[in-house]
C-alpha positions in Angstrom: 225.2 161.1 106.5 224.0 162.6 109.7 221.3 160.5 112.0 217.9 161.2 111.5 217.0 161.2 115.4 216.1 163.9 117.2 216.2 165.5 120.6 213.2 166.2 122.3 212.7 169.1 124.7 209.5 169.4 125.9 207.3 169.7 123.0 210.2 171.0 121.1 212.1 168.9 118.8 215.3 169.8 117.3 217.0 167.9 114.4 220.6 167.0 114.5 221.5 168.7 111.5 220.5 171.9 112.7 223.0 171.6 115.7 226.4 172.8 115.5 229.3 170.3 115.9 231.4 172.7 117.6 228.6 173.3 120.4 228.3 169.7 121.0 232.0 169.3 121.4 232.3 172.0 123.7 229.1 170.3 125.9 230.8 166.9 125.7 234.3 168.3 127.3 232.1 169.8 130.0 229.9 167.0 130.8 233.1 164.9 130.9 235.1 167.3 133.0 232.4 168.3 135.2 233.6 171.9 135.6 233.8 174.7 133.0 237.5 175.6 133.9 238.8 172.3 133.1 236.7 171.8 130.1 238.0 175.1 128.7 241.4 174.3 129.5 241.0 170.9 127.8 239.8 172.7 124.5 242.3 175.4 124.7 240.0 178.5 125.4 239.1 180.6 127.8 235.9 180.1 130.2 233.3 183.0 129.3 233.2 182.0 125.5 232.6 178.3 126.6 230.1 179.3 129.0 228.2 181.4 126.4 228.5 178.6 124.0 226.9 176.3 126.4 224.1 178.7 127.3 223.5 178.9 123.5 223.0 175.2 123.0 220.6 175.1 126.1 218.5 178.1 124.4 218.8 176.0 121.0 217.4 173.0 122.7 215.0 174.8 125.0 216.0 172.9 128.0 218.4 173.1 130.9 221.6 170.5 130.2 223.6 171.2 133.3 223.2 172.2 137.0 225.9 175.0 137.8 227.3 174.9 141.3 230.4 176.4 143.1 232.1 173.3 142.9 231.3 172.5 139.3 228.3 171.0 137.3 226.2 168.1 137.1 223.9 166.8 134.2 220.3 167.2 134.1 218.4 164.4 132.5 218.3 166.2 129.2 222.1 166.4 129.6 222.8 162.9 130.3 220.5 161.9 127.2 222.1 164.8 125.2 225.8 163.3 126.1 225.3 160.0 124.9 223.8 161.1 121.7 226.5 163.6 121.1 229.3 161.3 121.6 227.8 158.9 119.2 227.3 162.0 116.7 231.1 163.4 117.0 232.2 159.6 116.6 230.6 159.2 113.3 231.4 162.7 112.1 235.2 161.8 112.6 234.8 158.6 110.9 233.3 160.4 107.8 236.2 162.8 107.9 238.7 160.2 107.9 237.0 158.2 105.0 236.6 161.4 102.8 240.1 162.0 103.5 241.4 158.8 102.5 239.5 158.6 99.6 241.2 161.9 97.9 244.8 160.9 98.9 247.6 158.3 98.8 247.5 157.9 102.7 247.8 155.3 105.4 246.6 155.7 108.9 248.6 153.7 111.7 246.7 153.6 115.0 248.7 153.3 118.1 248.0 152.6 121.7 250.4 154.6 124.2 253.9 154.3 122.6 253.7 151.0 120.7 254.3 152.7 117.3 257.8 153.3 119.2 258.2 149.7 120.3 257.7 148.6 116.8 261.0 150.1 115.9 262.6 152.8 113.6 263.2 150.2 110.9 259.8 149.3 110.2 258.9 153.1 109.4 262.2 153.6 107.3 261.4 150.4 105.2 258.0 151.5 104.5 259.0 155.0 103.3 261.6 153.2 101.0 258.9 151.3 99.6 256.1 153.8 99.6 257.7 156.8 98.6 255.4 159.9 98.7 252.4 158.1 100.7 251.4 160.1 103.2 251.5 158.4 106.8 249.2 159.6 109.6 249.6 158.5 113.3 246.5 158.2 115.5 247.2 157.6 119.0 244.0 156.0 120.8 243.4 155.8 124.8 243.2 152.6 126.5 239.5 152.3 125.7 240.1 151.2 122.4 242.9 148.1 122.0 242.3 148.2 118.2 243.5 152.0 118.1 240.6 153.2 115.9 241.1 150.1 113.7 237.5 148.8 114.2 235.9 152.0 114.2 237.4 152.9 110.6 239.6 155.5 111.8 243.0 153.7 110.9 243.9 151.2 108.7 246.4 149.4 110.3 247.3 149.4 114.3 250.4 148.9 116.4 248.7 147.7 119.5 248.8 144.6 122.2 246.7 141.8 122.5 244.7 140.1 124.0 241.4 141.7 122.7 238.3 140.6 120.6 240.1 139.7 117.2 236.9 138.9 115.5 237.4 140.4 111.7 241.0 141.5 112.5 244.1 139.7 111.7 247.4 140.2 113.8 250.9 139.9 113.1 253.0 139.2 116.4 255.9 141.2 116.4 257.3 140.6 120.0 256.2 139.2 122.9 257.0 140.7 126.5 256.6 139.5 130.2 254.3 141.6 132.3 255.1 143.5 135.4 253.1 145.4 137.9 254.0 149.0 138.4 254.7 149.8 142.1 256.4 153.0 144.0 260.0 152.5 144.9 259.3 152.7 148.7 256.7 149.9 148.3 257.3 146.8 150.7 257.0 144.5 147.5 259.3 146.7 145.4 262.5 144.9 146.0 261.0 141.6 145.0 262.3 139.8 141.6 258.4 138.6 141.3 255.2 139.2 142.8 251.9 137.5 142.8 248.4 138.5 142.3 247.8 137.3 145.9 250.4 139.8 147.2 248.3 142.5 145.9 244.7 141.4 146.9 244.2 144.3 149.3 245.3 147.0 146.6 243.3 149.2 144.5 243.8 148.3 140.7 243.3 150.6 137.8 240.0 150.1 135.9 239.3 150.6 132.1 236.1 152.4 131.5 232.9 150.6 131.1 232.2 149.3 127.6 235.8 148.7 127.0 236.7 145.6 125.3 236.0 142.7 128.0 239.0 140.7 127.1 241.3 143.5 126.9 239.9 145.0 130.3 239.9 141.8 132.0 243.7 140.9 131.1 245.0 144.7 132.4 243.0 144.0 135.7 244.8 140.8 136.1 241.9 138.6 136.1 240.3 135.8 133.7 237.7 137.2 131.3 234.2 137.1 132.7 235.6 137.2 136.4 234.6 140.0 139.0 236.9 143.2 138.2 238.8 144.5 141.2 238.3 147.8 142.8 240.1 150.8 141.8 239.6 154.1 139.8 239.0 154.3 136.1 242.1 155.6 133.8 242.2 155.9 130.1 246.3 156.6 129.5 249.3 155.4 130.5 250.2 158.8 132.3 247.0 158.5 134.4 248.2 155.0 135.3 251.8 156.4 136.3 250.7 159.3 138.2 248.1 157.2 140.0 250.5 154.8 141.4 252.8 157.6 142.3 250.4 159.4 144.3 248.0 156.8 145.5 249.8 153.5 145.3 247.1 152.3 142.9 248.3 148.8 141.2 248.6 148.9 137.6 250.2 146.6 135.1 252.5 146.8 132.1 255.0 145.3 130.0 258.3 145.0 131.4 261.6 147.0 130.1 259.8 150.5 129.8 261.6 153.3 131.4 259.6 154.8 134.2 259.5 157.8 136.2 261.5 158.4 139.3 259.7 157.0 142.2 258.6 154.2 140.3 259.7 150.5 139.6 258.2 147.4 137.8 258.2 144.0 139.1 257.3 140.8 137.2 253.9 139.7 137.8 253.8 135.8 138.1 251.3 133.7 136.4 250.2 136.5 133.7 250.4 135.4 130.1 253.1 137.4 128.2 251.6 140.9 126.3 252.1 140.6 122.5 253.1 143.7 120.5 251.1 143.0 117.2 250.4 144.6 114.0 246.8 144.4 113.2 244.4 145.1 110.3 241.1 144.3 109.3 240.8 140.6 107.8 238.7 141.8 104.8 240.9 144.7 103.9 242.0 144.9 100.1 244.1 148.4 100.3 247.3 147.9 98.6 249.0 150.1 101.2 247.9 147.9 103.8 249.1 144.8 102.5 252.4 146.4 101.8 252.9 147.6 105.4 251.9 144.3 106.5 254.6 142.2 104.2 257.3 144.6 105.3 256.4 144.2 108.8 256.8 140.3 108.3 260.0 140.6 106.3 261.4 143.2 109.2 260.7 141.0 112.1 261.6 137.7 110.3 261.1 134.6 112.3 259.5 136.3 115.1 256.5 137.5 113.3 253.4 135.2 112.8 250.2 136.2 111.8 246.8 135.1 113.4 
C-alpha cells in the first residue's frame, strides 16, 4: 500500500499516489550524485531526458527541488524533504514487489554482501539445487549499509553475510571464521610487516560506513568498540570503493584475510581484532520450507564447523 503522506509545496499538496515512481527514482539519483551527468550515467540514460524529467517533477510539485550550477546541483529545502520521503517510498515499493513475486512462485532470494555468496562455496549451491529442483534462486547483492543483505527489510529470505551486526530476531549459522587484516598500498611503510596494531594507524584516515548503518557493524569495520568514537575518513558503500580509496589515497580499510587484491595493494593482519565470521542468516520466525531446507543443507555441508546462534 502506498503511504498516505503528502508533499506540501506552498499551498499545493500532491498525494504520493499521483507521483511517478520513475521520476522519484530519477530525482534520488540526481540528489545523491549531485550532478546530472553522473546521475544519467548511473541510470543508463542520456542527460537531456533526465533533466526534462526533473523539471516535470518540479512542475508537478510546484516548487524548485534543485539549484543548478556549472559544477553540479544542490538540494533546496523542499528537495531535501523530498529526498528522504522518496527513498522511503522506493524502498517500500521494492519490498512490495519482492513479496508479490515470492507469493506467486517457488522461489528463494539469497542476500549477499560483496562476494560472500562465492565464499560460501559452490557445494552449497549444488546441494540446494539437487534437493530442490525447479526452485528459482535469486541472488540479491547489498552494499555495506545493510549487513543483513536485505533480510531485515524483507528483500531476502536468507543471507550469506558476515558478523557482527544486530541479530535481534535473526538466527545465524557460522560457516567459517577468518582473521582480519588492514588493506594497505604495497609501498606503505607498514606493508612488509606480519601484523600491525591499531596504534600504528592512529594518524590514518579510516573508511566510514554511512550514517544510520547498524552501529555494531559500523564500529567493527571502523576498528573500534561499539559506542566508541568513530575515526575520521571518507564514507564508502562497496568493496570497490574501499580498494580504490586505499590505492589512490592510502585510506585505511579492513577486510577478511585471504582475498585476492588488485595490483598495488596488500593485506596485513590486524592484531587485537576479533575474527570475522561468514554466516548464513535467516529470520528466526520464518516458517518457509525453502528456508528450512537451505539452512539444513548448509549445516550438513559445513559439518562440525557450522554452529547456529
